[in-house]
Backbone as XML, in Angstrom:
<?xml version="1.0"?>
<chain id="A" units="angstrom">
  <residue number="1" name="MET">
    <atom name="N" x="55.193" y="93.197" z="129.210"/>
    <atom name="CA" x="55.217" y="93.764" z="127.889"/>
    <atom name="C" x="55.289" y="92.692" z="126.810"/>
  </residue>
  <residue number="2" name="LEU">
    <atom name="N" x="55.714" y="91.524" z="127.209"/>
    <atom name="CA" x="55.783" y="90.443" z="126.235"/>
    <atom name="C" x="54.545" y="89.566" z="126.255"/>
  </residue>
  <residue number="3" name="SER">
    <atom name="N" x="53.679" y="89.755" z="127.257"/>
    <atom name="CA" x="52.460" y="88.947" z="127.288"/>
    <atom name="C" x="51.245" y="89.864" z="127.169"/>
  </residue>
  <residue number="4" name="ASP">
    <atom name="N" x="50.612" y="90.220" z="128.274"/>
    <atom name="CA" x="49.377" y="91.006" z="128.232"/>
    <atom name="C" x="49.551" y="92.365" z="127.568"/>
  </residue>
  <residue number="5" name="GLY">
    <atom name="N" x="50.684" y="92.994" z="127.762"/>
    <atom name="CA" x="50.897" y="94.337" z="127.236"/>
    <atom name="C" x="51.127" y="94.395" z="125.740"/>
  </residue>
  <residue number="6" name="HIS">
    <atom name="N" x="51.557" y="93.307" z="125.152"/>
    <atom name="CA" x="51.778" y="93.233" z="123.707"/>
    <atom name="C" x="52.652" y="94.383" z="123.200"/>
  </residue>
  <residue number="7" name="ASN">
    <atom name="N" x="53.780" y="94.601" z="123.851"/>
    <atom name="CA" x="54.675" y="95.680" z="123.443"/>
    <atom name="C" x="56.108" y="95.157" z="123.374"/>
  </residue>
  <residue number="8" name="PRO">
    <atom name="N" x="56.360" y="94.142" z="122.536"/>
    <atom name="CA" x="57.690" y="93.528" z="122.501"/>
    <atom name="C" x="58.792" y="94.459" z="122.022"/>
  </residue>
  <residue number="9" name="GLU">
    <atom name="N" x="58.478" y="95.388" z="121.127"/>
    <atom name="CA" x="59.505" y="96.317" z="120.632"/>
    <atom name="C" x="60.000" y="97.230" z="121.752"/>
  </residue>
  <residue number="10" name="PHE">
    <atom name="N" x="59.086" y="97.692" z="122.589"/>
    <atom name="CA" x="59.478" y="98.523" z="123.726"/>
    <atom name="C" x="60.329" y="97.722" z="124.700"/>
  </residue>
  <residue number="11" name="SER">
    <atom name="N" x="59.923" y="96.493" z="124.983"/>
    <atom name="CA" x="60.695" y="95.627" z="125.868"/>
    <atom name="C" x="62.115" y="95.439" z="125.340"/>
  </residue>
  <residue number="12" name="LYS">
    <atom name="N" x="62.221" y="95.173" z="124.059"/>
    <atom name="CA" x="63.530" y="94.987" z="123.424"/>
    <atom name="C" x="64.369" y="96.272" z="123.501"/>
  </residue>
  <residue number="13" name="GLY">
    <atom name="N" x="63.731" y="97.401" z="123.253"/>
    <atom name="CA" x="64.436" y="98.677" z="123.286"/>
    <atom name="C" x="64.978" y="99.036" z="124.657"/>
  </residue>
  <residue number="14" name="LEU">
    <atom name="N" x="64.235" y="98.682" z="125.703"/>
    <atom name="CA" x="64.702" y="98.982" z="127.060"/>
    <atom name="C" x="66.003" y="98.246" z="127.399"/>
  </residue>
  <residue number="15" name="LYS">
    <atom name="N" x="66.253" y="97.154" z="126.710"/>
    <atom name="CA" x="67.423" y="96.327" z="127.023"/>
    <atom name="C" x="68.675" y="96.727" z="126.254"/>
  </residue>
  <residue number="16" name="ILE">
    <atom name="N" x="68.573" y="97.719" z="125.388"/>
    <atom name="CA" x="69.720" y="98.120" z="124.560"/>
    <atom name="C" x="70.818" y="98.776" z="125.401"/>
  </residue>
  <residue number="17" name="TYR">
    <atom name="N" x="70.432" y="99.628" z="126.344"/>
    <atom name="CA" x="71.387" y="100.376" z="127.178"/>
    <atom name="C" x="71.133" y="100.070" z="128.645"/>
  </residue>
  <residue number="18" name="ASP">
    <atom name="N" x="72.133" y="100.336" z="129.476"/>
    <atom name="CA" x="71.906" y="100.320" z="130.913"/>
    <atom name="C" x="70.955" y="101.466" z="131.233"/>
  </residue>
  <residue number="19" name="ARG">
    <atom name="N" x="70.022" y="101.240" z="132.113"/>
    <atom name="CA" x="69.021" y="102.249" z="132.465"/>
    <atom name="C" x="68.946" y="102.392" z="133.980"/>
  </residue>
  <residue number="20" name="PHE">
    <atom name="N" x="68.413" y="103.514" z="134.402"/>
    <atom name="CA" x="68.058" y="103.737" z="135.794"/>
    <atom name="C" x="66.553" y="103.553" z="135.886"/>
  </residue>
  <residue number="21" name="PHE">
    <atom name="N" x="66.092" y="102.778" z="136.859"/>
    <atom name="CA" x="64.663" y="102.532" z="137.049"/>
    <atom name="C" x="64.266" y="102.943" z="138.460"/>
  </residue>
  <residue number="22" name="VAL">
    <atom name="N" x="63.093" y="103.563" z="138.580"/>
    <atom name="CA" x="62.530" y="103.942" z="139.872"/>
    <atom name="C" x="61.087" y="103.466" z="139.890"/>
  </residue>
  <residue number="23" name="GLY">
    <atom name="N" x="60.694" y="102.866" z="140.998"/>
    <atom name="CA" x="59.299" y="102.495" z="141.132"/>
    <atom name="C" x="59.107" y="101.002" z="141.274"/>
  </residue>
  <residue number="24" name="PRO">
    <atom name="N" x="57.871" y="100.625" z="141.300"/>
    <atom name="CA" x="56.704" y="101.474" z="141.088"/>
    <atom name="C" x="56.524" y="102.490" z="142.222"/>
  </residue>
  <residue number="25" name="MET">
    <atom name="N" x="56.102" y="103.666" z="141.810"/>
    <atom name="CA" x="55.783" y="104.725" z="142.767"/>
    <atom name="C" x="54.577" y="105.491" z="142.242"/>
  </residue>
  <residue number="26" name="GLU">
    <atom name="N" x="53.738" y="105.931" z="143.166"/>
    <atom name="CA" x="52.525" y="106.626" z="142.776"/>
    <atom name="C" x="52.848" y="108.069" z="142.410"/>
  </residue>
  <residue number="27" name="LEU">
    <atom name="N" x="52.394" y="108.471" z="141.223"/>
    <atom name="CA" x="52.593" y="109.830" z="140.731"/>
    <atom name="C" x="51.264" y="110.366" z="140.217"/>
  </residue>
  <residue number="28" name="PRO">
    <atom name="N" x="51.074" y="111.700" z="140.255"/>
    <atom name="CA" x="49.825" y="112.278" z="139.749"/>
    <atom name="C" x="49.721" y="112.128" z="138.226"/>
  </residue>
  <residue number="29" name="LEU">
    <atom name="N" x="48.550" y="111.749" z="137.757"/>
    <atom name="CA" x="48.334" y="111.610" z="136.313"/>
    <atom name="C" x="48.509" y="112.940" z="135.594"/>
  </residue>
  <residue number="30" name="SER">
    <atom name="N" x="48.341" y="114.042" z="136.303"/>
    <atom name="CA" x="48.443" y="115.364" z="135.677"/>
    <atom name="C" x="49.844" y="115.664" z="135.129"/>
  </residue>
  <residue number="31" name="LEU">
    <atom name="N" x="50.844" y="114.890" z="135.526"/>
    <atom name="CA" x="52.209" y="115.102" z="135.031"/>
    <atom name="C" x="52.414" y="114.542" z="133.619"/>
  </residue>
  <residue number="32" name="PHE">
    <atom name="N" x="51.455" y="113.750" z="133.141"/>
    <atom name="CA" x="51.672" y="112.965" z="131.931"/>
    <atom name="C" x="50.695" y="113.313" z="130.823"/>
  </residue>
  <residue number="33" name="THR">
    <atom name="N" x="51.112" y="113.040" z="129.600"/>
    <atom name="CA" x="50.233" y="113.110" z="128.443"/>
    <atom name="C" x="50.463" y="111.857" z="127.617"/>
  </residue>
  <residue number="34" name="ARG">
    <atom name="N" x="49.420" y="111.455" z="126.908"/>
    <atom name="CA" x="49.528" y="110.283" z="126.049"/>
    <atom name="C" x="50.351" y="110.600" z="124.799"/>
  </residue>
  <residue number="35" name="CYS">
    <atom name="N" x="50.935" y="109.555" z="124.223"/>
    <atom name="CA" x="51.589" y="109.672" z="122.918"/>
    <atom name="C" x="50.904" y="108.753" z="121.911"/>
  </residue>
  <residue number="36" name="THR">
    <atom name="N" x="49.853" y="108.058" z="122.353"/>
    <atom name="CA" x="49.085" y="107.150" z="121.503"/>
    <atom name="C" x="47.616" y="107.543" z="121.564"/>
  </residue>
  <residue number="37" name="GLY">
    <atom name="N" x="46.979" y="107.622" z="120.413"/>
    <atom name="CA" x="45.563" y="107.940" z="120.370"/>
    <atom name="C" x="45.146" y="108.402" z="118.994"/>
  </residue>
  <residue number="38" name="PRO">
    <atom name="N" x="43.885" y="108.760" z="118.848"/>
    <atom name="CA" x="43.370" y="109.144" z="117.538"/>
    <atom name="C" x="43.601" y="110.620" z="117.182"/>
  </residue>
  <residue number="39" name="GLU">
    <atom name="N" x="43.993" y="111.417" z="118.150"/>
    <atom name="CA" x="44.127" y="112.856" z="117.914"/>
    <atom name="C" x="45.299" y="113.173" z="116.971"/>
  </residue>
  <residue number="40" name="ASP">
    <atom name="N" x="45.138" y="114.266" z="116.234"/>
    <atom name="CA" x="46.229" y="114.755" z="115.396"/>
    <atom name="C" x="47.432" y="115.077" z="116.273"/>
  </residue>
  <residue number="41" name="GLY">
    <atom name="N" x="48.610" y="114.813" z="115.772"/>
    <atom name="CA" x="49.831" y="115.130" z="116.494"/>
    <atom name="C" x="50.326" y="114.038" z="117.420"/>
  </residue>
  <residue number="42" name="MET">
    <atom name="N" x="49.564" y="112.960" z="117.574"/>
    <atom name="CA" x="50.025" y="111.851" z="118.412"/>
    <atom name="C" x="51.191" y="111.153" z="117.720"/>
  </residue>
  <residue number="43" name="LYS">
    <atom name="N" x="52.189" y="110.791" z="118.497"/>
    <atom name="CA" x="53.343" y="110.074" z="117.941"/>
    <atom name="C" x="52.894" y="108.745" z="117.335"/>
  </residue>
  <residue number="44" name="TYR">
    <atom name="N" x="52.003" y="108.071" z="118.035"/>
    <atom name="CA" x="51.456" y="106.802" z="117.563"/>
    <atom name="C" x="49.952" y="106.982" z="117.372"/>
  </residue>
  <residue number="45" name="GLN">
    <atom name="N" x="49.551" y="107.390" z="116.195"/>
    <atom name="CA" x="48.149" y="107.659" z="115.918"/>
    <atom name="C" x="47.450" y="106.354" z="115.524"/>
  </residue>
  <residue number="46" name="ILE">
    <atom name="N" x="46.296" y="106.126" z="116.144"/>
    <atom name="CA" x="45.519" y="104.926" z="115.848"/>
    <atom name="C" x="44.073" y="105.340" z="115.593"/>
  </residue>
  <residue number="47" name="PRO">
    <atom name="N" x="43.306" y="104.506" z="114.920"/>
    <atom name="CA" x="41.909" y="104.850" z="114.632"/>
    <atom name="C" x="41.101" y="105.084" z="115.914"/>
  </residue>
  <residue number="48" name="ALA">
    <atom name="N" x="40.227" y="106.079" z="115.862"/>
    <atom name="CA" x="39.431" y="106.462" z="117.038"/>
    <atom name="C" x="38.583" y="105.298" z="117.553"/>
  </residue>
  <residue number="49" name="GLU">
    <atom name="N" x="37.984" y="104.554" z="116.654"/>
    <atom name="CA" x="37.113" y="103.456" z="117.072"/>
    <atom name="C" x="37.888" y="102.391" z="117.858"/>
  </residue>
  <residue number="50" name="ALA">
    <atom name="N" x="39.064" y="102.040" z="117.373"/>
    <atom name="CA" x="39.889" y="101.039" z="118.062"/>
    <atom name="C" x="40.363" y="101.573" z="119.414"/>
  </residue>
  <residue number="51" name="PHE">
    <atom name="N" x="40.738" y="102.846" z="119.461"/>
    <atom name="CA" x="41.192" y="103.455" z="120.710"/>
    <atom name="C" x="40.059" y="103.441" z="121.739"/>
  </residue>
  <residue number="52" name="GLU">
    <atom name="N" x="38.872" y="103.893" z="121.328"/>
    <atom name="CA" x="37.723" y="103.953" z="122.239"/>
    <atom name="C" x="37.332" y="102.573" z="122.739"/>
  </residue>
  <residue number="53" name="ARG">
    <atom name="N" x="37.359" y="101.597" z="121.857"/>
    <atom name="CA" x="36.995" y="100.225" z="122.247"/>
    <atom name="C" x="37.958" y="99.703" z="123.323"/>
  </residue>
  <residue number="54" name="HIS">
    <atom name="N" x="39.248" y="99.935" z="123.119"/>
    <atom name="CA" x="40.256" y="99.453" z="124.068"/>
    <atom name="C" x="40.136" y="100.199" z="125.404"/>
  </residue>
  <residue number="55" name="VAL">
    <atom name="N" x="39.967" y="101.512" z="125.351"/>
    <atom name="CA" x="39.842" y="102.299" z="126.586"/>
    <atom name="C" x="38.602" y="101.877" z="127.364"/>
  </residue>
  <residue number="56" name="SER">
    <atom name="N" x="37.487" y="101.667" z="126.678"/>
    <atom name="CA" x="36.248" y="101.243" z="127.358"/>
    <atom name="C" x="36.418" y="99.891" z="128.035"/>
  </residue>
  <residue number="57" name="LYS">
    <atom name="N" x="37.072" y="98.976" z="127.336"/>
    <atom name="CA" x="37.316" y="97.651" z="127.916"/>
    <atom name="C" x="38.185" y="97.766" z="129.174"/>
  </residue>
  <residue number="58" name="LEU">
    <atom name="N" x="39.200" y="98.604" z="129.126"/>
    <atom name="CA" x="40.075" y="98.781" z="130.286"/>
    <atom name="C" x="39.335" y="99.458" z="131.439"/>
  </residue>
  <residue number="59" name="GLN">
    <atom name="N" x="38.458" y="100.399" z="131.136"/>
    <atom name="CA" x="37.655" y="101.021" z="132.194"/>
    <atom name="C" x="36.837" y="99.969" z="132.927"/>
  </residue>
  <residue number="60" name="GLN">
    <atom name="N" x="36.213" y="99.075" z="132.176"/>
    <atom name="CA" x="35.412" y="98.016" z="132.801"/>
    <atom name="C" x="36.286" y="97.125" z="133.685"/>
  </residue>
  <residue number="61" name="LEU">
    <atom name="N" x="37.464" y="96.762" z="133.185"/>
    <atom name="CA" x="38.375" y="95.931" z="133.980"/>
    <atom name="C" x="38.833" y="96.649" z="135.237"/>
  </residue>
  <residue number="62" name="LEU">
    <atom name="N" x="39.166" y="97.923" z="135.112"/>
    <atom name="CA" x="39.630" y="98.696" z="136.268"/>
    <atom name="C" x="38.536" y="98.865" z="137.312"/>
  </residue>
  <residue number="63" name="GLU">
    <atom name="N" x="37.296" y="98.968" z="136.870"/>
    <atom name="CA" x="36.189" y="99.092" z="137.811"/>
    <atom name="C" x="35.951" y="97.792" z="138.572"/>
  </residue>
  <residue number="64" name="MET">
    <atom name="N" x="36.231" y="96.657" z="137.933"/>
    <atom name="CA" x="36.022" y="95.350" z="138.568"/>
    <atom name="C" x="37.185" y="94.959" z="139.472"/>
  </residue>
  <residue number="65" name="GLU">
    <atom name="N" x="38.389" y="95.332" z="139.079"/>
    <atom name="CA" x="39.568" y="94.959" z="139.864"/>
    <atom name="C" x="40.607" y="96.073" z="139.766"/>
  </residue>
  <residue number="66" name="ASN">
    <atom name="N" x="41.422" y="96.148" z="140.788"/>
    <atom name="CA" x="42.429" y="97.203" z="140.810"/>
    <atom name="C" x="43.833" y="96.613" z="140.691"/>
  </residue>
  <residue number="67" name="ASP">
    <atom name="N" x="43.921" y="95.404" z="140.154"/>
    <atom name="CA" x="45.211" y="94.722" z="140.059"/>
    <atom name="C" x="45.757" y="94.824" z="138.638"/>
  </residue>
  <residue number="68" name="MET">
    <atom name="N" x="46.105" y="96.044" z="138.245"/>
    <atom name="CA" x="46.666" y="96.286" z="136.920"/>
    <atom name="C" x="48.136" y="96.679" z="137.090"/>
  </residue>
  <residue number="69" name="PRO">
    <atom name="N" x="48.942" y="96.418" z="136.084"/>
    <atom name="CA" x="50.359" y="96.762" z="136.192"/>
    <atom name="C" x="50.581" y="98.277" z="136.182"/>
  </residue>
  <residue number="70" name="PRO">
    <atom name="N" x="51.724" y="98.706" z="136.685"/>
    <atom name="CA" x="52.028" y="100.137" z="136.649"/>
    <atom name="C" x="52.222" y="100.617" z="135.218"/>
  </residue>
  <residue number="71" name="LEU">
    <atom name="N" x="52.047" y="101.907" z="135.032"/>
    <atom name="CA" x="52.354" y="102.540" z="133.753"/>
    <atom name="C" x="53.863" y="102.726" z="133.674"/>
  </residue>
  <residue number="72" name="ILE">
    <atom name="N" x="54.403" y="102.776" z="132.478"/>
    <atom name="CA" x="55.858" y="102.913" z="132.311"/>
    <atom name="C" x="56.147" y="104.190" z="131.539"/>
  </residue>
  <residue number="73" name="THR">
    <atom name="N" x="57.038" y="104.994" z="132.093"/>
    <atom name="CA" x="57.353" y="106.289" z="131.503"/>
    <atom name="C" x="58.856" y="106.554" z="131.518"/>
  </residue>
  <residue number="74" name="ASN">
    <atom name="N" x="59.282" y="107.288" z="130.533"/>
    <atom name="CA" x="60.670" y="107.747" z="130.458"/>
    <atom name="C" x="60.710" y="109.180" z="130.970"/>
  </residue>
  <residue number="75" name="TYR">
    <atom name="N" x="61.734" y="109.496" z="131.744"/>
    <atom name="CA" x="61.940" y="110.861" z="132.219"/>
    <atom name="C" x="63.209" y="111.369" z="131.561"/>
  </residue>
  <residue number="76" name="VAL">
    <atom name="N" x="63.071" y="112.403" z="130.744"/>
    <atom name="CA" x="64.225" y="112.948" z="130.029"/>
    <atom name="C" x="64.074" y="114.461" z="129.911"/>
  </residue>
  <residue number="77" name="ASP">
    <atom name="N" x="65.139" y="115.165" z="130.244"/>
    <atom name="CA" x="65.150" y="116.632" z="130.176"/>
    <atom name="C" x="63.992" y="117.272" z="130.933"/>
  </residue>
  <residue number="78" name="GLY">
    <atom name="N" x="63.662" y="116.699" z="132.102"/>
    <atom name="CA" x="62.628" y="117.275" z="132.949"/>
    <atom name="C" x="61.204" y="116.981" z="132.529"/>
  </residue>
  <residue number="79" name="LYS">
    <atom name="N" x="61.025" y="116.094" z="131.538"/>
    <atom name="CA" x="59.680" y="115.787" z="131.050"/>
    <atom name="C" x="59.454" y="114.280" z="131.042"/>
  </residue>
  <residue number="80" name="PHE">
    <atom name="N" x="58.177" y="113.901" z="131.152"/>
    <atom name="CA" x="57.788" y="112.496" z="131.107"/>
    <atom name="C" x="57.290" y="112.142" z="129.711"/>
  </residue>
  <residue number="81" name="VAL">
    <atom name="N" x="57.689" y="110.973" z="129.243"/>
    <atom name="CA" x="57.186" y="110.421" z="127.985"/>
    <atom name="C" x="56.541" y="109.086" z="128.336"/>
  </residue>
  <residue number="82" name="LEU">
    <atom name="N" x="55.231" y="109.016" z="128.218"/>
    <atom name="CA" x="54.493" y="107.802" z="128.579"/>
    <atom name="C" x="54.722" y="106.743" z="127.508"/>
  </residue>
  <residue number="83" name="ASN">
    <atom name="N" x="55.466" y="105.697" z="127.865"/>
    <atom name="CA" x="55.846" y="104.677" z="126.887"/>
    <atom name="C" x="54.901" y="103.486" z="126.833"/>
  </residue>
  <residue number="84" name="ASP">
    <atom name="N" x="54.396" y="103.066" z="127.967"/>
    <atom name="CA" x="53.570" y="101.865" z="127.993"/>
    <atom name="C" x="52.391" y="102.100" z="128.924"/>
  </residue>
  <residue number="85" name="GLY">
    <atom name="N" x="51.183" y="101.923" z="128.385"/>
    <atom name="CA" x="49.986" y="102.093" z="129.189"/>
    <atom name="C" x="49.138" y="103.285" z="128.771"/>
  </residue>
  <residue number="86" name="ASN">
    <atom name="N" x="49.265" y="103.733" z="127.530"/>
    <atom name="CA" x="48.506" y="104.896" z="127.072"/>
    <atom name="C" x="46.991" y="104.683" z="127.148"/>
  </residue>
  <residue number="87" name="HIS">
    <atom name="N" x="46.512" y="103.505" z="126.777"/>
    <atom name="CA" x="45.076" y="103.213" z="126.855"/>
    <atom name="C" x="44.620" y="103.167" z="128.316"/>
  </residue>
  <residue number="88" name="ARG">
    <atom name="N" x="45.416" y="102.513" z="129.155"/>
    <atom name="CA" x="45.094" y="102.434" z="130.589"/>
    <atom name="C" x="45.089" y="103.829" z="131.202"/>
  </residue>
  <residue number="89" name="PHE">
    <atom name="N" x="46.071" y="104.635" z="130.818"/>
    <atom name="CA" x="46.164" y="106.016" z="131.301"/>
    <atom name="C" x="44.878" y="106.780" z="130.971"/>
  </residue>
  <residue number="90" name="GLU">
    <atom name="N" x="44.401" y="106.656" z="129.747"/>
    <atom name="CA" x="43.173" y="107.355" z="129.352"/>
    <atom name="C" x="41.970" y="106.830" z="130.128"/>
  </residue>
  <residue number="91" name="ALA">
    <atom name="N" x="41.905" y="105.519" z="130.323"/>
    <atom name="CA" x="40.808" y="104.936" z="131.107"/>
    <atom name="C" x="40.835" y="105.472" z="132.536"/>
  </residue>
  <residue number="92" name="LEU">
    <atom name="N" x="42.006" y="105.526" z="133.133"/>
    <atom name="CA" x="42.138" y="106.039" z="134.500"/>
    <atom name="C" x="41.710" y="107.501" z="134.586"/>
  </residue>
  <residue number="93" name="LYS">
    <atom name="N" x="42.135" y="108.307" z="133.620"/>
    <atom name="CA" x="41.733" y="109.720" z="133.609"/>
    <atom name="C" x="40.220" y="109.860" z="133.521"/>
  </residue>
  <residue number="94" name="ARG">
    <atom name="N" x="39.602" y="109.087" z="132.649"/>
    <atom name="CA" x="38.147" y="109.170" z="132.482"/>
    <atom name="C" x="37.403" y="108.733" z="133.737"/>
  </residue>
  <residue number="95" name="MET">
    <atom name="N" x="38.046" y="107.891" z="134.533"/>
    <atom name="CA" x="37.444" y="107.428" z="135.778"/>
    <atom name="C" x="37.671" y="108.409" z="136.928"/>
  </residue>
  <residue number="96" name="GLY">
    <atom name="N" x="38.444" y="109.467" z="136.673"/>
    <atom name="CA" x="38.708" y="110.461" z="137.709"/>
    <atom name="C" x="39.854" y="110.109" z="138.639"/>
  </residue>
  <residue number="97" name="THR">
    <atom name="N" x="40.678" y="109.168" z="138.241"/>
    <atom name="CA" x="41.820" y="108.774" z="139.059"/>
    <atom name="C" x="42.814" y="109.935" z="139.125"/>
  </residue>
  <residue number="98" name="ILE">
    <atom name="N" x="43.296" y="110.231" z="140.308"/>
    <atom name="CA" x="44.220" y="111.348" z="140.515"/>
    <atom name="C" x="45.678" y="110.901" z="140.370"/>
  </residue>
  <residue number="99" name="ALA">
    <atom name="N" x="46.011" y="109.742" z="140.938"/>
    <atom name="CA" x="47.398" y="109.249" z="140.929"/>
    <atom name="C" x="47.370" y="107.739" z="140.691"/>
  </residue>
  <residue number="100" name="TYR">
    <atom name="N" x="48.502" y="107.218" z="140.196"/>
    <atom name="CA" x="48.582" y="105.810" z="139.853"/>
    <atom name="C" x="50.050" y="105.380" z="139.922"/>
  </residue>
  <residue number="101" name="PRO">
    <atom name="N" x="50.320" y="104.091" z="140.138"/>
    <atom name="CA" x="51.707" y="103.621" z="140.162"/>
    <atom name="C" x="52.376" y="103.702" z="138.774"/>
  </residue>
  <residue number="102" name="PHE">
    <atom name="N" x="53.593" y="104.183" z="138.781"/>
    <atom name="CA" x="54.412" y="104.285" z="137.579"/>
    <atom name="C" x="55.766" y="103.647" z="137.834"/>
  </residue>
  <residue number="103" name="ILE">
    <atom name="N" x="56.341" y="103.105" z="136.791"/>
    <atom name="CA" x="57.765" y="102.778" z="136.764"/>
    <atom name="C" x="58.399" y="103.814" z="135.855"/>
  </residue>
  <residue number="104" name="VAL">
    <atom name="N" x="59.410" y="104.474" z="136.353"/>
    <atom name="CA" x="60.067" y="105.551" z="135.608"/>
    <atom name="C" x="61.469" y="105.081" z="135.253"/>
  </residue>
  <residue number="105" name="TRP">
    <atom name="N" x="61.852" y="105.288" z="133.999"/>
    <atom name="CA" x="63.202" y="104.913" z="133.587"/>
    <atom name="C" x="63.909" y="106.106" z="132.954"/>
  </residue>
  <residue number="106" name="MET">
    <atom name="N" x="65.211" y="106.125" z="133.160"/>
    <atom name="CA" x="66.069" y="107.157" z="132.606"/>
    <atom name="C" x="67.317" y="106.488" z="132.046"/>
  </residue>
  <residue number="107" name="THR">
    <atom name="N" x="67.853" y="107.045" z="130.990"/>
    <atom name="CA" x="69.096" y="106.529" z="130.424"/>
    <atom name="C" x="70.301" y="107.280" z="130.985"/>
  </residue>
  <residue number="108" name="GLU">
    <atom name="N" x="70.143" y="108.572" z="131.222"/>
    <atom name="CA" x="71.254" y="109.422" z="131.668"/>
    <atom name="C" x="71.222" y="109.634" z="133.181"/>
  </residue>
  <residue number="109" name="LYS">
    <atom name="N" x="72.381" y="109.595" z="133.798"/>
    <atom name="CA" x="72.504" y="109.822" z="135.246"/>
    <atom name="C" x="71.992" y="111.209" z="135.628"/>
  </residue>
  <residue number="110" name="LEU">
    <atom name="N" x="72.226" y="112.182" z="134.778"/>
    <atom name="CA" x="71.755" y="113.543" z="135.032"/>
    <atom name="C" x="70.228" y="113.581" z="135.159"/>
  </residue>
  <residue number="111" name="ASP">
    <atom name="N" x="69.523" y="112.861" z="134.288"/>
    <atom name="CA" x="68.063" y="112.785" z="134.375"/>
    <atom name="C" x="67.626" y="112.042" z="135.640"/>
  </residue>
  <residue number="112" name="TYR">
    <atom name="N" x="68.343" y="110.979" z="135.976"/>
    <atom name="CA" x="68.031" y="110.236" z="137.196"/>
    <atom name="C" x="68.162" y="111.146" z="138.420"/>
  </residue>
  <residue number="113" name="ASP">
    <atom name="N" x="69.258" y="111.874" z="138.515"/>
    <atom name="CA" x="69.471" y="112.779" z="139.650"/>
    <atom name="C" x="68.389" y="113.859" z="139.713"/>
  </residue>
  <residue number="114" name="ASP">
    <atom name="N" x="68.031" y="114.413" z="138.559"/>
    <atom name="CA" x="66.991" y="115.438" z="138.515"/>
    <atom name="C" x="65.649" y="114.865" z="138.964"/>
  </residue>
  <residue number="115" name="PHE">
    <atom name="N" x="65.312" y="113.675" z="138.475"/>
    <atom name="CA" x="64.054" y="113.047" z="138.870"/>
    <atom name="C" x="64.016" y="112.828" z="140.380"/>
  </residue>
  <residue number="116" name="CYS">
    <atom name="N" x="65.092" y="112.279" z="140.925"/>
    <atom name="CA" x="65.138" y="111.999" z="142.371"/>
    <atom name="C" x="64.990" y="113.275" z="143.179"/>
  </residue>
  <residue number="117" name="LYS">
    <atom name="N" x="65.600" y="114.342" z="142.718"/>
    <atom name="CA" x="65.509" y="115.630" z="143.429"/>
    <atom name="C" x="64.067" y="116.168" z="143.410"/>
  </residue>
  <residue number="118" name="ARG">
    <atom name="N" x="63.378" y="115.979" z="142.321"/>
    <atom name="CA" x="62.028" y="116.543" z="142.189"/>
    <atom name="C" x="60.913" y="115.651" z="142.758"/>
  </residue>
  <residue number="119" name="TYR">
    <atom name="N" x="61.076" y="114.334" z="142.660"/>
    <atom name="CA" x="59.923" y="113.458" z="142.908"/>
    <atom name="C" x="60.111" y="112.399" z="143.986"/>
  </residue>
  <residue number="120" name="LYS">
    <atom name="N" x="61.304" y="112.143" z="144.443"/>
    <atom name="CA" x="61.475" y="111.093" z="145.463"/>
    <atom name="C" x="61.400" y="111.648" z="146.851"/>
  </residue>
</chain>
């Protein structure tokens, strides 16, 4: 997140509290939705042209090699929030990928226990 991912604020935020981490583990992409993109209602809205350019570039990279980092998601109150890898996630979906490695983090023990019961 501090080099290729260019997400230093997220990296810094993860270090504020003790967290529970699981993974990497393969999970179905159907469990997740993006929070970054050009669509209305996105938490992090970006211009469509920039989004498409980045997703296309990642699709090309993924087709050439499969050595990409896992996606990072928060699990809270029974739901996933995709924190890191929104462009990669979209590229994978467009390529027809069914499942992909994720690192899942939780702040609360209750969420950790719920996640383990449902997905481990």
